[in-house]
mmCIF file of the C-alpha atoms, coordinates in Angstrom:
data_MODEL
# 
_entry.id   MODEL 
# 
loop_
_atom_site.group_PDB 
_atom_site.id 
_atom_site.type_symbol 
_atom_site.label_atom_id 
_atom_site.label_alt_id 
_atom_site.label_comp_id 
_atom_site.label_asym_id 
_atom_site.label_entity_id 
_atom_site.label_seq_id 
_atom_site.pdbx_PDB_ins_code 
_atom_site.Cartn_x 
_atom_site.Cartn_y 
_atom_site.Cartn_z 
_atom_site.occupancy 
_atom_site.B_iso_or_equiv 
_atom_site.pdbx_formal_charge 
_atom_site.auth_seq_id 
_atom_site.auth_comp_id 
_atom_site.auth_asym_id 
_atom_site.auth_atom_id 
_atom_site.pdbx_PDB_model_num 
ATOM 1   C CA . MET A 1 1   ? 0.000   0.000   0.000  1.00 0.00 ? 1   MET A CA 1 
ATOM 2   C CA . VAL A 1 2   ? 1.000   3.635   -0.409 1.00 0.00 ? 2   VAL A CA 1 
ATOM 3   C CA . LYS A 1 3   ? 0.332   6.128   2.367  1.00 0.00 ? 3   LYS A CA 1 
ATOM 4   C CA . GLY A 1 4   ? 0.537   9.864   1.900  1.00 0.00 ? 4   GLY A CA 1 
ATOM 5   C CA . PRO A 1 5   ? 1.089   12.677  2.041  1.00 0.00 ? 5   PRO A CA 1 
ATOM 6   C CA . CYS A 1 6   ? 3.281   11.829  5.048  1.00 0.00 ? 6   CYS A CA 1 
ATOM 7   C CA . ALA A 1 7   ? 5.730   13.715  7.217  1.00 0.00 ? 7   ALA A CA 1 
ATOM 8   C CA . MET A 1 8   ? 9.402   12.754  7.167  1.00 0.00 ? 8   MET A CA 1 
ATOM 9   C CA . PRO A 1 9   ? 9.416   11.746  10.873 1.00 0.00 ? 9   PRO A CA 1 
ATOM 10  C CA . GLU A 1 10  ? 6.988   8.893   10.110 1.00 0.00 ? 10  GLU A CA 1 
ATOM 11  C CA . LEU A 1 11  ? 9.323   7.377   7.520  1.00 0.00 ? 11  LEU A CA 1 
ATOM 12  C CA . ALA A 1 12  ? 12.321  7.801   9.811  1.00 0.00 ? 12  ALA A CA 1 
ATOM 13  C CA . ALA A 1 13  ? 10.467  6.247   12.742 1.00 0.00 ? 13  ALA A CA 1 
ATOM 14  C CA . LEU A 1 14  ? 9.318   3.210   10.756 1.00 0.00 ? 14  LEU A CA 1 
ATOM 15  C CA . GLU A 1 15  ? 12.853  2.515   9.562  1.00 0.00 ? 15  GLU A CA 1 
ATOM 16  C CA . TYR A 1 16  ? 14.441  3.192   12.971 1.00 0.00 ? 16  TYR A CA 1 
ATOM 17  C CA . VAL A 1 17  ? 12.047  0.977   14.925 1.00 0.00 ? 17  VAL A CA 1 
ATOM 18  C CA . ALA A 1 18  ? 12.319  -1.856  12.382 1.00 0.00 ? 18  ALA A CA 1 
ATOM 19  C CA . GLU A 1 19  ? 16.119  -1.750  12.617 1.00 0.00 ? 19  GLU A CA 1 
ATOM 20  C CA . HIS A 1 20  ? 16.491  -1.474  16.396 1.00 0.00 ? 20  HIS A CA 1 
ATOM 21  C CA . THR A 1 21  ? 13.575  -3.479  17.857 1.00 0.00 ? 21  THR A CA 1 
ATOM 22  C CA . SER A 1 22  ? 11.383  -6.491  17.200 1.00 0.00 ? 22  SER A CA 1 
ATOM 23  C CA . THR A 1 23  ? 8.271   -4.299  17.320 1.00 0.00 ? 23  THR A CA 1 
ATOM 24  C CA . ASP A 1 24  ? 5.891   -5.238  14.522 1.00 0.00 ? 24  ASP A CA 1 
ATOM 25  C CA . VAL A 1 25  ? 5.636   -2.281  12.137 1.00 0.00 ? 25  VAL A CA 1 
ATOM 26  C CA . PRO A 1 26  ? 4.775   -2.139  8.422  1.00 0.00 ? 26  PRO A CA 1 
ATOM 27  C CA . LYS A 1 27  ? 7.866   -2.830  6.315  1.00 0.00 ? 27  LYS A CA 1 
ATOM 28  C CA . VAL A 1 28  ? 8.924   0.127   4.173  1.00 0.00 ? 28  VAL A CA 1 
ATOM 29  C CA . PHE A 1 29  ? 9.651   -0.711  0.533  1.00 0.00 ? 29  PHE A CA 1 
ATOM 30  C CA . ASN A 1 30  ? 10.233  2.735   -0.919 1.00 0.00 ? 30  ASN A CA 1 
ATOM 31  C CA . ALA A 1 31  ? 9.585   6.454   -0.533 1.00 0.00 ? 31  ALA A CA 1 
ATOM 32  C CA . HIS A 1 32  ? 8.183   8.612   -3.338 1.00 0.00 ? 32  HIS A CA 1 
ATOM 33  C CA . TYR A 1 33  ? 7.893   12.364  -3.760 1.00 0.00 ? 33  TYR A CA 1 
ATOM 34  C CA . TYR A 1 34  ? 5.101   13.932  -5.763 1.00 0.00 ? 34  TYR A CA 1 
ATOM 35  C CA . ASP A 1 35  ? 4.600   17.709  -5.881 1.00 0.00 ? 35  ASP A CA 1 
ATOM 36  C CA . ASN A 1 36  ? 6.999   17.948  -2.905 1.00 0.00 ? 36  ASN A CA 1 
ATOM 37  C CA . ASP A 1 37  ? 4.842   15.607  -0.815 1.00 0.00 ? 37  ASP A CA 1 
ATOM 38  C CA . LEU A 1 38  ? 6.167   12.371  0.654  1.00 0.00 ? 38  LEU A CA 1 
ATOM 39  C CA . TYR A 1 39  ? 4.393   9.059   0.008  1.00 0.00 ? 39  TYR A CA 1 
ATOM 40  C CA . ILE A 1 40  ? 5.515   5.866   1.726  1.00 0.00 ? 40  ILE A CA 1 
ATOM 41  C CA . GLU A 1 41  ? 5.230   2.546   -0.083 1.00 0.00 ? 41  GLU A CA 1 
ATOM 42  C CA . MET A 1 42  ? 4.847   -0.018  2.678  1.00 0.00 ? 42  MET A CA 1 
ATOM 43  C CA . GLU A 1 43  ? 3.668   -3.491  3.543  1.00 0.00 ? 43  GLU A CA 1 
ATOM 44  C CA . TYR A 1 44  ? -0.082  -3.998  3.802  1.00 0.00 ? 44  TYR A CA 1 
ATOM 45  C CA . VAL A 1 45  ? -0.891  -5.156  7.326  1.00 0.00 ? 45  VAL A CA 1 
ATOM 46  C CA . ARG A 1 46  ? -3.611  -7.783  7.506  1.00 0.00 ? 46  ARG A CA 1 
ATOM 47  C CA . GLY A 1 47  ? -6.252  -7.669  10.203 1.00 0.00 ? 47  GLY A CA 1 
ATOM 48  C CA . THR A 1 48  ? -8.345  -4.995  11.835 1.00 0.00 ? 48  THR A CA 1 
ATOM 49  C CA . SER A 1 49  ? -7.714  -2.384  14.483 1.00 0.00 ? 49  SER A CA 1 
ATOM 50  C CA . LEU A 1 50  ? -8.072  -3.228  18.150 1.00 0.00 ? 50  LEU A CA 1 
ATOM 51  C CA . GLU A 1 51  ? -10.720 -0.509  18.301 1.00 0.00 ? 51  GLU A CA 1 
ATOM 52  C CA . GLU A 1 52  ? -12.872 -2.141  15.614 1.00 0.00 ? 52  GLU A CA 1 
ATOM 53  C CA . ALA A 1 53  ? -12.300 -5.654  16.948 1.00 0.00 ? 53  ALA A CA 1 
ATOM 54  C CA . GLY A 1 54  ? -13.404 -4.530  20.390 1.00 0.00 ? 54  GLY A CA 1 
ATOM 55  C CA . TYR A 1 55  ? -16.486 -2.751  19.059 1.00 0.00 ? 55  TYR A CA 1 
ATOM 56  C CA . CYS A 1 56  ? -17.576 -5.780  17.056 1.00 0.00 ? 56  CYS A CA 1 
ATOM 57  C CA . GLY A 1 57  ? -17.098 -8.157  19.957 1.00 0.00 ? 57  GLY A CA 1 
ATOM 58  C CA . HIS A 1 58  ? -14.500 -10.259 18.131 1.00 0.00 ? 58  HIS A CA 1 
ATOM 59  C CA . LEU A 1 59  ? -12.223 -10.503 21.169 1.00 0.00 ? 59  LEU A CA 1 
ATOM 60  C CA . SER A 1 60  ? -12.741 -11.994 24.602 1.00 0.00 ? 60  SER A CA 1 
ATOM 61  C CA . GLN A 1 61  ? -11.427 -10.210 27.696 1.00 0.00 ? 61  GLN A CA 1 
ATOM 62  C CA . ASP A 1 62  ? -8.530  -12.670 27.892 1.00 0.00 ? 62  ASP A CA 1 
ATOM 63  C CA . GLN A 1 63  ? -7.635  -12.018 24.249 1.00 0.00 ? 63  GLN A CA 1 
ATOM 64  C CA . LYS A 1 64  ? -7.705  -8.260  24.829 1.00 0.00 ? 64  LYS A CA 1 
ATOM 65  C CA . LYS A 1 65  ? -5.417  -8.664  27.848 1.00 0.00 ? 65  LYS A CA 1 
ATOM 66  C CA . TYR A 1 66  ? -3.012  -10.777 25.787 1.00 0.00 ? 66  TYR A CA 1 
ATOM 67  C CA . ILE A 1 67  ? -2.853  -8.139  23.042 1.00 0.00 ? 67  ILE A CA 1 
ATOM 68  C CA . ILE A 1 68  ? -2.292  -5.362  25.571 1.00 0.00 ? 68  ILE A CA 1 
ATOM 69  C CA . THR A 1 69  ? 0.553   -7.411  27.093 1.00 0.00 ? 69  THR A CA 1 
ATOM 70  C CA . GLU A 1 70  ? 2.110   -7.694  23.622 1.00 0.00 ? 70  GLU A CA 1 
ATOM 71  C CA . VAL A 1 71  ? 1.828   -3.939  23.103 1.00 0.00 ? 71  VAL A CA 1 
ATOM 72  C CA . ALA A 1 72  ? 3.334   -3.281  26.533 1.00 0.00 ? 72  ALA A CA 1 
ATOM 73  C CA . GLY A 1 73  ? 6.330   -5.384  25.475 1.00 0.00 ? 73  GLY A CA 1 
ATOM 74  C CA . TYR A 1 74  ? 6.744   -3.266  22.344 1.00 0.00 ? 74  TYR A CA 1 
ATOM 75  C CA . ILE A 1 75  ? 6.574   -0.065  24.384 1.00 0.00 ? 75  ILE A CA 1 
ATOM 76  C CA . ASN A 1 76  ? 9.231   -1.356  26.768 1.00 0.00 ? 76  ASN A CA 1 
ATOM 77  C CA . GLN A 1 77  ? 11.532  -2.127  23.840 1.00 0.00 ? 77  GLN A CA 1 
ATOM 78  C CA . LEU A 1 78  ? 11.200  1.452   22.631 1.00 0.00 ? 78  LEU A CA 1 
ATOM 79  C CA . ARG A 1 79  ? 11.889  2.793   26.117 1.00 0.00 ? 79  ARG A CA 1 
ATOM 80  C CA . ARG A 1 80  ? 15.152  0.847   26.319 1.00 0.00 ? 80  ARG A CA 1 
ATOM 81  C CA . LEU A 1 81  ? 16.600  2.480   23.196 1.00 0.00 ? 81  LEU A CA 1 
ATOM 82  C CA . LYS A 1 82  ? 19.523  4.814   23.860 1.00 0.00 ? 82  LYS A CA 1 
ATOM 83  C CA . PRO A 1 83  ? 18.801  8.452   22.920 1.00 0.00 ? 83  PRO A CA 1 
ATOM 84  C CA . PRO A 1 84  ? 21.295  10.381  20.774 1.00 0.00 ? 84  PRO A CA 1 
ATOM 85  C CA . GLY A 1 85  ? 21.712  12.934  23.573 1.00 0.00 ? 85  GLY A CA 1 
ATOM 86  C CA . GLU A 1 86  ? 20.717  13.381  27.202 1.00 0.00 ? 86  GLU A CA 1 
ATOM 87  C CA . GLY A 1 87  ? 17.528  15.412  27.554 1.00 0.00 ? 87  GLY A CA 1 
ATOM 88  C CA . ILE A 1 88  ? 16.873  15.576  23.817 1.00 0.00 ? 88  ILE A CA 1 
ATOM 89  C CA . VAL A 1 89  ? 13.317  16.091  22.552 1.00 0.00 ? 89  VAL A CA 1 
ATOM 90  C CA . ALA A 1 90  ? 13.187  15.551  18.808 1.00 0.00 ? 90  ALA A CA 1 
ATOM 91  C CA . SER A 1 91  ? 12.091  13.483  15.859 1.00 0.00 ? 91  SER A CA 1 
ATOM 92  C CA . ALA A 1 92  ? 13.817  13.166  12.494 1.00 0.00 ? 92  ALA A CA 1 
ATOM 93  C CA . SER A 1 93  ? 13.136  16.820  11.750 1.00 0.00 ? 93  SER A CA 1 
ATOM 94  C CA . LEU A 1 94  ? 10.960  19.565  13.188 1.00 0.00 ? 94  LEU A CA 1 
ATOM 95  C CA . ALA A 1 95  ? 8.392   17.829  15.348 1.00 0.00 ? 95  ALA A CA 1 
ATOM 96  C CA . PHE A 1 96  ? 4.665   18.084  14.870 1.00 0.00 ? 96  PHE A CA 1 
ATOM 97  C CA . HIS A 1 97  ? 2.211   16.914  17.466 1.00 0.00 ? 97  HIS A CA 1 
ATOM 98  C CA . HIS A 1 98  ? -1.449  17.844  17.928 1.00 0.00 ? 98  HIS A CA 1 
ATOM 99  C CA . ARG A 1 99  ? -0.878  17.830  21.683 1.00 0.00 ? 99  ARG A CA 1 
ATOM 100 C CA . VAL A 1 100 ? 1.493   20.794  21.272 1.00 0.00 ? 100 VAL A CA 1 
ATOM 101 C CA . GLY A 1 101 ? -0.606  22.806  18.833 1.00 0.00 ? 101 GLY A CA 1 
ATOM 102 C CA . SER A 1 102 ? -0.888  23.391  15.114 1.00 0.00 ? 102 SER A CA 1 
ATOM 103 C CA . TYR A 1 103 ? 2.732   24.239  14.284 1.00 0.00 ? 103 TYR A CA 1 
ATOM 104 C CA . THR A 1 104 ? 6.013   22.373  14.025 1.00 0.00 ? 104 THR A CA 1 
ATOM 105 C CA . PHE A 1 105 ? 8.355   22.773  16.966 1.00 0.00 ? 105 PHE A CA 1 
ATOM 106 C CA . GLY A 1 106 ? 11.783  21.798  18.227 1.00 0.00 ? 106 GLY A CA 1 
ATOM 107 C CA . PRO A 1 107 ? 14.067  20.059  18.300 1.00 0.00 ? 107 PRO A CA 1 
ATOM 108 C CA . PHE A 1 108 ? 15.132  20.754  21.884 1.00 0.00 ? 108 PHE A CA 1 
ATOM 109 C CA . THR A 1 109 ? 18.455  19.842  23.447 1.00 0.00 ? 109 THR A CA 1 
ATOM 110 C CA . SER A 1 110 ? 17.013  19.754  26.959 1.00 0.00 ? 110 SER A CA 1 
ATOM 111 C CA . HIS A 1 111 ? 13.792  18.876  28.717 1.00 0.00 ? 111 HIS A CA 1 
ATOM 112 C CA . GLU A 1 112 ? 13.896  22.309  30.343 1.00 0.00 ? 112 GLU A CA 1 
ATOM 113 C CA . GLY A 1 113 ? 13.581  23.934  26.936 1.00 0.00 ? 113 GLY A CA 1 
ATOM 114 C CA . PHE A 1 114 ? 10.764  21.620  25.881 1.00 0.00 ? 114 PHE A CA 1 
ATOM 115 C CA . HIS A 1 115 ? 8.848   22.135  29.127 1.00 0.00 ? 115 HIS A CA 1 
ATOM 116 C CA . SER A 1 116 ? 9.265   25.889  28.899 1.00 0.00 ? 116 SER A CA 1 
ATOM 117 C CA . TYR A 1 117 ? 7.868   25.776  25.370 1.00 0.00 ? 117 TYR A CA 1 
ATOM 118 C CA . ILE A 1 118 ? 4.743   23.763  26.222 1.00 0.00 ? 118 ILE A CA 1 
ATOM 119 C CA . ARG A 1 119 ? 3.929   26.097  29.124 1.00 0.00 ? 119 ARG A CA 1 
ATOM 120 C CA . ALA A 1 120 ? 4.251   29.117  26.786 1.00 0.00 ? 120 ALA A CA 1 
ATOM 121 C CA . ASN A 1 121 ? 7.547   30.191  28.413 1.00 0.00 ? 121 ASN A CA 1 
ATOM 122 C CA . VAL A 1 122 ? 5.997   30.904  31.791 1.00 0.00 ? 122 VAL A CA 1 
ATOM 123 C CA . PRO A 1 123 ? 9.066   31.134  34.093 1.00 0.00 ? 123 PRO A CA 1 
ATOM 124 C CA . ILE A 1 124 ? 9.306   28.162  36.424 1.00 0.00 ? 124 ILE A CA 1 
ATOM 125 C CA . GLU A 1 125 ? 9.324   30.507  39.428 1.00 0.00 ? 125 GLU A CA 1 
ATOM 126 C CA . ASP A 1 126 ? 5.910   31.868  38.350 1.00 0.00 ? 126 ASP A CA 1 
ATOM 127 C CA . CYS A 1 127 ? 4.451   28.490  37.451 1.00 0.00 ? 127 CYS A CA 1 
ATOM 128 C CA . ASN A 1 128 ? 2.754   27.816  40.801 1.00 0.00 ? 128 ASN A CA 1 
ATOM 129 C CA . GLU A 1 129 ? 0.736   31.008  40.576 1.00 0.00 ? 129 GLU A CA 1 
ATOM 130 C CA . VAL A 1 130 ? -0.055  30.784  36.876 1.00 0.00 ? 130 VAL A CA 1 
ATOM 131 C CA . LEU A 1 131 ? -0.505  27.073  36.170 1.00 0.00 ? 131 LEU A CA 1 
ATOM 132 C CA . GLY A 1 132 ? -0.475  25.348  39.556 1.00 0.00 ? 132 GLY A CA 1 
ATOM 133 C CA . PRO A 1 133 ? 1.891   23.156  41.586 1.00 0.00 ? 133 PRO A CA 1 
ATOM 134 C CA . GLU A 1 134 ? 1.402   20.009  39.472 1.00 0.00 ? 134 GLU A CA 1 
ATOM 135 C CA . VAL A 1 135 ? 2.945   21.694  36.428 1.00 0.00 ? 135 VAL A CA 1 
ATOM 136 C CA . THR A 1 136 ? 5.733   23.237  38.518 1.00 0.00 ? 136 THR A CA 1 
ATOM 137 C CA . GLU A 1 137 ? 6.683   19.920  40.119 1.00 0.00 ? 137 GLU A CA 1 
ATOM 138 C CA . CYS A 1 138 ? 6.567   18.026  36.829 1.00 0.00 ? 138 CYS A CA 1 
ATOM 139 C CA . HIS A 1 139 ? 8.633   20.568  34.908 1.00 0.00 ? 139 HIS A CA 1 
ATOM 140 C CA . ALA A 1 140 ? 11.230  20.836  37.679 1.00 0.00 ? 140 ALA A CA 1 
ATOM 141 C CA . ARG A 1 141 ? 11.976  17.086  37.677 1.00 0.00 ? 141 ARG A CA 1 
ATOM 142 C CA . ARG A 1 142 ? 14.625  15.277  35.698 1.00 0.00 ? 142 ARG A CA 1 
ATOM 143 C CA . TYR A 1 143 ? 13.499  12.604  33.242 1.00 0.00 ? 143 TYR A CA 1 
ATOM 144 C CA . ARG A 1 144 ? 15.047  10.159  30.836 1.00 0.00 ? 144 ARG A CA 1 
ATOM 145 C CA . SER A 1 145 ? 14.520  10.713  27.122 1.00 0.00 ? 145 SER A CA 1 
ATOM 146 C CA . CYS A 1 146 ? 12.698  7.732   25.634 1.00 0.00 ? 146 CYS A CA 1 
ATOM 147 C CA . PHE A 1 147 ? 11.719  6.871   22.089 1.00 0.00 ? 147 PHE A CA 1 
ATOM 148 C CA . ILE A 1 148 ? 7.941   6.704   21.970 1.00 0.00 ? 148 ILE A CA 1 
ATOM 149 C CA . HIS A 1 149 ? 5.158   6.144   19.474 1.00 0.00 ? 149 HIS A CA 1 
ATOM 150 C CA . ALA A 1 150 ? 3.217   9.083   20.976 1.00 0.00 ? 150 ALA A CA 1 
ATOM 151 C CA . ASP A 1 151 ? -0.171  7.897   19.711 1.00 0.00 ? 151 ASP A CA 1 
ATOM 152 C CA . ILE A 1 152 ? -0.686  4.474   21.256 1.00 0.00 ? 152 ILE A CA 1 
ATOM 153 C CA . ALA A 1 153 ? -4.418  3.984   20.888 1.00 0.00 ? 153 ALA A CA 1 
ATOM 154 C CA . PRO A 1 154 ? -6.748  1.113   19.866 1.00 0.00 ? 154 PRO A CA 1 
ATOM 155 C CA . GLN A 1 155 ? -7.141  2.486   16.321 1.00 0.00 ? 155 GLN A CA 1 
ATOM 156 C CA . ASN A 1 156 ? -3.356  2.240   15.803 1.00 0.00 ? 156 ASN A CA 1 
ATOM 157 C CA . ILE A 1 157 ? -2.971  -1.338  17.048 1.00 0.00 ? 157 ILE A CA 1 
ATOM 158 C CA . MET A 1 158 ? -3.642  -3.873  14.306 1.00 0.00 ? 158 MET A CA 1 
ATOM 159 C CA . VAL A 1 159 ? -4.973  -7.293  15.305 1.00 0.00 ? 159 VAL A CA 1 
ATOM 160 C CA . ASP A 1 160 ? -4.971  -10.543 13.332 1.00 0.00 ? 160 ASP A CA 1 
ATOM 161 C CA . ASN A 1 161 ? -5.772  -14.049 14.643 1.00 0.00 ? 161 ASN A CA 1 
ATOM 162 C CA . GLU A 1 162 ? -6.325  -12.624 18.145 1.00 0.00 ? 162 GLU A CA 1 
ATOM 163 C CA . LYS A 1 163 ? -2.768  -11.241 18.265 1.00 0.00 ? 163 LYS A CA 1 
ATOM 164 C CA . ALA A 1 164 ? -1.210  -7.835  17.668 1.00 0.00 ? 164 ALA A CA 1 
ATOM 165 C CA . SER A 1 165 ? -0.030  -7.833  14.049 1.00 0.00 ? 165 SER A CA 1 
ATOM 166 C CA . ALA A 1 166 ? 1.472   -4.317  13.896 1.00 0.00 ? 166 ALA A CA 1 
ATOM 167 C CA . ILE A 1 167 ? 1.607   -0.860  15.395 1.00 0.00 ? 167 ILE A CA 1 
ATOM 168 C CA . VAL A 1 168 ? 0.808   1.760   12.744 1.00 0.00 ? 168 VAL A CA 1 
ATOM 169 C CA . ASP A 1 169 ? 0.756   5.568   12.340 1.00 0.00 ? 169 ASP A CA 1 
ATOM 170 C CA . TRP A 1 170 ? 4.198   6.667   13.562 1.00 0.00 ? 170 TRP A CA 1 
ATOM 171 C CA . GLU A 1 171 ? 3.956   10.302  12.461 1.00 0.00 ? 171 GLU A CA 1 
ATOM 172 C CA . PHE A 1 172 ? 4.269   11.650  16.042 1.00 0.00 ? 172 PHE A CA 1 
ATOM 173 C CA . ALA A 1 173 ? 7.069   9.302   17.137 1.00 0.00 ? 173 ALA A CA 1 
ATOM 174 C CA . GLY A 1 174 ? 10.319  10.613  18.541 1.00 0.00 ? 174 GLY A CA 1 
ATOM 175 C CA . TRP A 1 175 ? 12.362  11.250  21.665 1.00 0.00 ? 175 TRP A CA 1 
ATOM 176 C CA . TYR A 1 176 ? 10.356  12.723  24.539 1.00 0.00 ? 176 TYR A CA 1 
ATOM 177 C CA . PRO A 1 177 ? 10.461  12.787  28.357 1.00 0.00 ? 177 PRO A CA 1 
ATOM 178 C CA . GLU A 1 178 ? 9.773   9.297   29.652 1.00 0.00 ? 178 GLU A CA 1 
ATOM 179 C CA . TYR A 1 179 ? 6.218   10.104  30.833 1.00 0.00 ? 179 TYR A CA 1 
ATOM 180 C CA . TRP A 1 180 ? 5.007   11.307  27.424 1.00 0.00 ? 180 TRP A CA 1 
ATOM 181 C CA . GLU A 1 181 ? 3.779   7.923   26.115 1.00 0.00 ? 181 GLU A CA 1 
ATOM 182 C CA . TYR A 1 182 ? 1.550   7.465   29.171 1.00 0.00 ? 182 TYR A CA 1 
ATOM 183 C CA . THR A 1 183 ? 0.131   10.976  29.266 1.00 0.00 ? 183 THR A CA 1 
ATOM 184 C CA . LYS A 1 184 ? -0.347  11.176  25.486 1.00 0.00 ? 184 LYS A CA 1 
ATOM 185 C CA . ALA A 1 185 ? -2.295  7.889   25.519 1.00 0.00 ? 185 ALA A CA 1 
ATOM 186 C CA . HIS A 1 186 ? -4.940  9.755   27.543 1.00 0.00 ? 186 HIS A CA 1 
ATOM 187 C CA . TYR A 1 187 ? -4.950  12.892  25.403 1.00 0.00 ? 187 TYR A CA 1 
ATOM 188 C CA . GLY A 1 188 ? -8.305  13.686  23.822 1.00 0.00 ? 188 GLY A CA 1 
ATOM 189 C CA . GLN A 1 189 ? -9.956  10.566  25.195 1.00 0.00 ? 189 GLN A CA 1 
ATOM 190 C CA . ILE A 1 190 ? -12.030 12.045  28.010 1.00 0.00 ? 190 ILE A CA 1 
ATOM 191 C CA . ASP A 1 191 ? -15.281 10.637  26.596 1.00 0.00 ? 191 ASP A CA 1 
ATOM 192 C CA . ARG A 1 192 ? -13.769 7.214   25.903 1.00 0.00 ? 192 ARG A CA 1 
ATOM 193 C CA . GLN A 1 193 ? -11.590 6.717   28.957 1.00 0.00 ? 193 GLN A CA 1 
ATOM 194 C CA . GLU A 1 194 ? -12.744 3.193   29.722 1.00 0.00 ? 194 GLU A CA 1 
ATOM 195 C CA . ARG A 1 195 ? -11.281 2.024   26.408 1.00 0.00 ? 195 ARG A CA 1 
ATOM 196 C CA . TYR A 1 196 ? -7.879  3.396   27.360 1.00 0.00 ? 196 TYR A CA 1 
ATOM 197 C CA . ASP A 1 197 ? -7.620  2.035   30.888 1.00 0.00 ? 197 ASP A CA 1 
ATOM 198 C CA . GLY A 1 198 ? -6.189  -1.249  29.656 1.00 0.00 ? 198 GLY A CA 1 
ATOM 199 C CA . LEU A 1 199 ? -3.469  0.469   27.632 1.00 0.00 ? 199 LEU A CA 1 
ATOM 200 C CA . GLY A 1 200 ? -2.733  2.942   30.411 1.00 0.00 ? 200 GLY A CA 1 
ATOM 201 C CA . ASN A 1 201 ? -2.446  0.209   33.013 1.00 0.00 ? 201 ASN A CA 1 
ATOM 202 C CA . ALA A 1 202 ? -0.044  -1.720  30.779 1.00 0.00 ? 202 ALA A CA 1 
ATOM 203 C CA . MET A 1 203 ? 2.399   1.197   30.756 1.00 0.00 ? 203 MET A CA 1 
ATOM 204 C CA . GLU A 1 204 ? 4.560   2.587   33.502 1.00 0.00 ? 204 GLU A CA 1 
ATOM 205 C CA . ARG A 1 205 ? 2.241   5.034   35.224 1.00 0.00 ? 205 ARG A CA 1 
ATOM 206 C CA . TYR A 1 206 ? 2.903   8.754   35.560 1.00 0.00 ? 206 TYR A CA 1 
ATOM 207 C CA . ASP A 1 207 ? -0.241  9.979   37.268 1.00 0.00 ? 207 ASP A CA 1 
ATOM 208 C CA . GLU A 1 208 ? 1.234   13.213  38.651 1.00 0.00 ? 208 GLU A CA 1 
ATOM 209 C CA . GLU A 1 209 ? 2.538   14.084  35.212 1.00 0.00 ? 209 GLU A CA 1 
ATOM 210 C CA . LEU A 1 210 ? -0.872  13.243  33.749 1.00 0.00 ? 210 LEU A CA 1 
ATOM 211 C CA . ARG A 1 211 ? -2.517  15.760  36.084 1.00 0.00 ? 211 ARG A CA 1 
ATOM 212 C CA . ALA A 1 212 ? 0.049   18.377  35.029 1.00 0.00 ? 212 ALA A CA 1 
ATOM 213 C CA . GLU A 1 213 ? -0.588  17.612  31.374 1.00 0.00 ? 213 GLU A CA 1 
ATOM 214 C CA . GLN A 1 214 ? -4.355  17.795  31.828 1.00 0.00 ? 214 GLN A CA 1 
ATOM 215 C CA . THR A 1 215 ? -3.905  21.327  33.161 1.00 0.00 ? 215 THR A CA 1 
ATOM 216 C CA . LEU A 1 216 ? -1.860  22.291  30.110 1.00 0.00 ? 216 LEU A CA 1 
ATOM 217 C CA . TRP A 1 217 ? -4.341  20.649  27.719 1.00 0.00 ? 217 TRP A CA 1 
ATOM 218 C CA . LYS A 1 218 ? -7.058  22.903  29.072 1.00 0.00 ? 218 LYS A CA 1 
ATOM 219 C CA . ARG A 1 219 ? -5.068  26.081  29.556 1.00 0.00 ? 219 ARG A CA 1 
ATOM 220 C CA . LEU A 1 220 ? -2.443  26.006  26.800 1.00 0.00 ? 220 LEU A CA 1 
ATOM 221 C CA . ASP A 1 221 ? -3.621  23.937  23.871 1.00 0.00 ? 221 ASP A CA 1 
ATOM 222 C CA . GLU A 1 222 ? -1.739  26.340  21.556 1.00 0.00 ? 222 GLU A CA 1 
ATOM 223 C CA . PRO A 1 223 ? 1.400   27.377  23.499 1.00 0.00 ? 223 PRO A CA 1 
ATOM 224 C CA . GLN A 1 224 ? 2.782   29.241  20.461 1.00 0.00 ? 224 GLN A CA 1 
ATOM 225 C CA . LEU A 1 225 ? 0.028   31.855  20.523 1.00 0.00 ? 225 LEU A CA 1 
ATOM 226 C CA . PRO A 1 226 ? 0.796   35.293  22.026 1.00 0.00 ? 226 PRO A CA 1 
ATOM 227 C CA . TRP A 1 227 ? -0.286  36.069  25.557 1.00 0.00 ? 227 TRP A CA 1 
ATOM 228 C CA . ARG A 1 228 ? -2.932  38.615  24.627 1.00 0.00 ? 228 ARG A CA 1 
ATOM 229 C CA . GLY A 1 229 ? -6.382  37.069  24.980 1.00 0.00 ? 229 GLY A CA 1 
ATOM 230 C CA . ARG A 1 230 ? -5.299  34.285  27.322 1.00 0.00 ? 230 ARG A CA 1 
ATOM 231 C CA . ASP A 1 231 ? -7.317  33.554  30.442 1.00 0.00 ? 231 ASP A CA 1 
ATOM 232 C CA . PHE A 1 232 ? -4.271  34.239  32.575 1.00 0.00 ? 232 PHE A CA 1 
ATOM 233 C CA . LEU A 1 233 ? -1.464  36.751  32.505 1.00 0.00 ? 233 LEU A CA 1 
ATOM 234 C CA . ILE A 1 234 ? 1.286   37.375  35.019 1.00 0.00 ? 234 ILE A CA 1 
ATOM 235 C CA . PRO A 1 235 ? 2.624   40.910  35.575 1.00 0.00 ? 235 PRO A CA 1 
ATOM 236 C CA . SER A 1 236 ? 6.205   40.070  34.551 1.00 0.00 ? 236 SER A CA 1 
ATOM 237 C CA . LEU A 1 237 ? 4.960   39.012  31.095 1.00 0.00 ? 237 LEU A CA 1 
ATOM 238 C CA . ASP A 1 238 ? 2.434   41.794  30.540 1.00 0.00 ? 238 ASP A CA 1 
ATOM 239 C CA . ARG A 1 239 ? 3.861   44.033  27.809 1.00 0.00 ? 239 ARG A CA 1 
ATOM 240 C CA . THR A 1 240 ? 0.727   46.197  27.370 1.00 0.00 ? 240 THR A CA 1 
# 
């Protein structure tokens, strides 16, 4: 099959994960450019998504648990990969992630820089007052950089013969703070939380970081936007 238009990080992630782990991903055969857009020629993955299989009642609870255990093993393989630099936050090129807004961003050479960016450059010393202690505590901690899929969700887990056949859609993959896979798995799923509990429980939990992220999802869904018009403003940043 041919998928496109795609972003370069997806191609890089598919090739990197295939080379360095045993995670089941679609095999890449070739890359094509048409009108400056990238199209990836890749293996067709047989089966259906975990989301569809669950909806249609094709899987028992034990089969679902087995598939989640498989996926947890894949995630752990990714987490054991050695990053190219301590504290790096990056993909193959400028990152793009709906969690961080509508624009490309990065790369960052430190978690401090990344955290400052996603809180719209609110100084850490002002963070308690502006965004609350959960964000302050999270952004003041030190984390490992881990390679993550960044969109682990039932629609991206392919199932065939009651087993996980592949993880697809790697466009958001890259190096992020170690908690990002867990918190991102909950992003945008408020109305469907029960379907994500199994995945969330299969990962290393970061519940304090999740609470910090939930604050930022509500308050700073577009951290690149200027301060004017925000629902908060601290005196040191008021330029009016």
